[in-house]
C-alpha positions as semicolon CSV with decimal commas, in nm:
position;residue;x (nm);y (nm);z (nm)
1;M;-1,050;2,161;-1,332
2;N;-0,991;2,288;-0,987
3;S;-0,744;2,649;-0,968
4;P;-0,477;2,639;-0,723
5;E;-0,675;2,836;-0,491
6;D;-0,934;2,576;-0,468
7;R;-0,651;2,325;-0,356
8;T;-0,792;2,267;-0,002
9;D;-1,090;2,114;-0,176
10;T;-0,967;1,854;-0,409
11;T;-0,899;1,501;-0,317
12;V;-0,577;1,365;-0,300
13;E;-0,526;1,065;-0,540
14;A;-0,294;0,779;-0,419
15;A;-0,254;0,455;-0,484
16;G;-0,083;0,148;-0,342
17;C;-0,046;-0,233;-0,311
18;V;-0,117;-0,517;-0,046
19;L;0,220;-0,674;-0,142
20;W;0,209;-1,055;-0,088
21;R;0,466;-1,330;-0,140
22;R;0,523;-1,686;-0,024
23;S;0,755;-1,729;0,276
24;P;1,109;-1,863;0,178
25;V;1,076;-2,052;0,504
26;D;0,740;-2,235;0,485
27;G;0,556;-2,142;0,185
28;A;0,287;-1,942;0,418
29;L;0,160;-1,632;0,268
30;E;0,326;-1,334;0,426
31;L;0,252;-0,962;0,375
32;C;0,461;-0,629;0,327
33;L;0,385;-0,340;0,550
34;V;0,584;-0,054;0,573
35;H;0,682;0,159;0,852
36;R;0,696;0,541;0,795
37;P;0,867;0,723;1,063
38;K;0,741;1,084;0,976
39;Y;0,388;0,893;1,118
40;D;0,526;0,640;1,325
41;D;0,281;0,418;1,166
42;W;0,233;0,086;0,953
43;S;0,070;0,092;0,664
44;W;0,043;-0,060;0,298
45;P;0,334;0,079;0,024
46;K;0,139;0,361;-0,086
47;G;0,181;0,755;-0,212
48;K;0,043;1,005;-0,390
49;L;0,009;0,998;-0,802
50;K;0,200;1,223;-1,023
51;R;0,066;1,431;-1,268
52;D;-0,124;1,232;-1,559
53;E;-0,013;0,897;-1,397
54;E;-0,233;0,590;-1,411
55;P;-0,276;0,455;-1,050
56;L;-0,168;0,136;-1,110
57;A;0,156;0,255;-1,232
58;G;0,167;0,497;-0,966
59;A;0,080;0,191;-0,725
60;L;0,380;-0,012;-0,839
61;R;0,623;0,291;-0,819
62;E;0,526;0,313;-0,478
63;V;0,592;-0,012;-0,410
64;A;0,939;-0,002;-0,570
65;E;1,013;0,290;-0,398
66;E;0,914;0,221;-0,041
67;T;1,007;-0,177;-0,037
68;G;1,254;-0,190;-0,315
69;H;1,059;-0,494;-0,453
70;T;0,904;-0,552;-0,827
71;A;0,572;-0,668;-0,818
72;V;0,313;-0,835;-1,086
73;P;-0,046;-0,666;-1,000
74;G;-0,306;-0,873;-0,968
75;A;-0,695;-0,795;-0,881
76;E;-0,805;-0,427;-0,794
77;L;-0,881;-0,418;-0,433
78;P;-1,150;-0,195;-0,218
79;T;-1,050;0,194;-0,271
80;L;-0,997;0,382;0,063
81;H;-1,140;0,741;0,138
82;Y;-1,035;0,943;0,416
83;V;-0,907;1,323;0,538
84;A;-0,525;1,314;0,584
85;N;-0,371;1,664;0,648
86;G;-0,726;1,838;0,626
87;R;-0,810;1,689;0,267
88;P;-1,017;1,426;0,126
89;K;-0,788;1,140;-0,005
90;R;-0,872;0,832;-0,230
91;V;-0,626;0,569;-0,232
92;R;-0,680;0,258;-0,515
93;Y;-0,520;-0,056;-0,397
94;W;-0,423;-0,358;-0,627
95;A;-0,297;-0,694;-0,483
96;A;0,062;-0,773;-0,595
97;E;0,279;-1,088;-0,577
98;A;0,620;-0,949;-0,498
99;T;0,899;-1,088;-0,759
100;G;1,223;-0,962;-0,594
101;G;1,440;-0,661;-0,492
102;T;1,573;-0,560;-0,141
103;F;1,448;-0,314;0,088
104;L;1,677;0,002;0,158
105;P;1,566;0,209;0,476
106;T;1,507;0,554;0,345
107;D;1,378;0,911;0,553
108;E;1,031;0,799;0,397
109;V;1,008;0,421;0,494
110;D;1,281;0,290;0,721
111;R;1,136;-0,086;0,843
112;V;0,950;-0,328;0,609
113;L;0,780;-0,623;0,784
114;W;0,679;-0,945;0,643
115;L;0,389;-1,075;0,799
116;T;0,114;-1,367;0,845
117;P;-0,229;-1,177;0,744
118;D;-0,333;-1,231;1,098
119;T;-0,002;-1,064;1,255
120;A;-0,049;-0,811;0,985
121;R;-0,379;-0,732;1,085
122;L;-0,318;-0,660;1,438
123;R;0,022;-0,461;1,318
124;L;-0,149;-0,239;1,088
125;T;-0,194;0,128;1,241
126;R;-0,500;0,248;1,072
127;P;-0,813;-0,018;1,086
128;Q;-0,951;0,069;0,766
129;D;-0,645;-0,095;0,626
130;R;-0,715;-0,399;0,792
131;D;-1,008;-0,464;0,527
132;L;-0,781;-0,473;0,258
133;I;-0,668;-0,818;0,391
134;D;-0,968;-1,003;0,354
135;A;-1,013;-0,821;-0,025
136;L;-0,661;-1,005;-0,046
137;L;-0,747;-1,329;0,077
138;A;-1,102;-1,347;-0,145
139;A;-0,869;-1,245;-0,453
140;L;-0,637;-1,511;-0,384
141;R;-0,924;-1,731;-0,309
142;L;-0,800;-1,832;0,051
143;A;-1,066;-1,646;0,242
């Protein structure tokens, strides 16, 4: 185990979901993106895991905290690796179907959008996040 002095070398463990639903209007697939004002970016709901938290539990917790929605998890999607704030970060993702809830803005997430896959692909800030759309579509057998 790394000591606190080694903290800059440790990987930040995080988890999130590609949250999806069927449009209440026409039944089309919609994906939920969150806007984080601190970074002025659009991304998937995700966040750092708490100590000893299972990744899937953390992913669903983050969905609830950031979007106000409950979700049923599905297939695990590819894990993304990148550097954030000078530290390596690993984010595990799952497909998750939204089952209900209401979004309330916070300091961390001030907006959510439900978008078609093609529109979500254009809105996502980080190009690497776009690969998760294809993985979701494959998981849902819509690719």
